N, C-alpha and C positions, 0 to 999 in steps of 0.2 A: 859828168861833165871833165871830170881832170884826164881821162884817158881820150874823151870824143874832140874837145876842145882844147884847153889847156896846156896840155902836155905839147899839144902838135901845132899849138898858132905862136908868130910872133906878132903881138900886139906894136902896133906903131904911134901908138895913143890910150889915153883914156877914152876918149871918145870911139876907137878903135875897139875897144876891149868891152864897153858898154852894148855896142851894136852888135856885134859876136857872140854877146853872153845874151841877149836879149832874142837874137834868131835860135839862137841853142834850145833854149827855152821853151821860146814859141813849137819848133818841131816836135820837141821832145813831150810838150803837155795836150798838144795837139794829131800829132803825124802820127807817133810812135806808138804800136800796142803794146800792152805791159800784160804781161800772164797773171800777176797776182789780182790782175784786173777781168779775166776771162779773156784775155787778148785784145777788151776795149781801150780804146786810150782815154787817156784822164780828160778830156774834156766831152766825150763822149757818155761816161761814170756820169763826170757831174753833172750833165744834161738831164742826163736819168734819175739823178737823186733829186732834180731841182722839181722834175716832171712829179715823181711820189709825192713829195713832199705835199706841190698842191694839190693834189689828188687827195689826200688825206686830209686836209683843209676844207678842202668841196663837200669831201665824204660829212666830216664835221657839220657845215653847215645846212646841209639839206637832209639829215636826219630829223629836223625838225626838235631837237635836243641843246639849243645854245645856254643852256646855264652854263654857270662857270665851274663848277663840279668835272662835268663831259669835257669841257677844253681842258681842263685842266690835266685832267685823262688823260688825253691824248696827245698832250704835249706840246 
């Protein structure tokens, strides 16, 4: 953020700074691929994690063993 935004931008007001930082964060999280995430965006990675969590819950609910022990064991 410092190199790509803060060092290159002369902010004219606090509102301008907030708008620029919010725009940069949106771009960074939703548009830029990250090598540590297999070149996926942070938004795509988060969506995949949410989907995996929902599938895990559905698997527990559908296996017919909804005892407290089985639910605790899966998280």
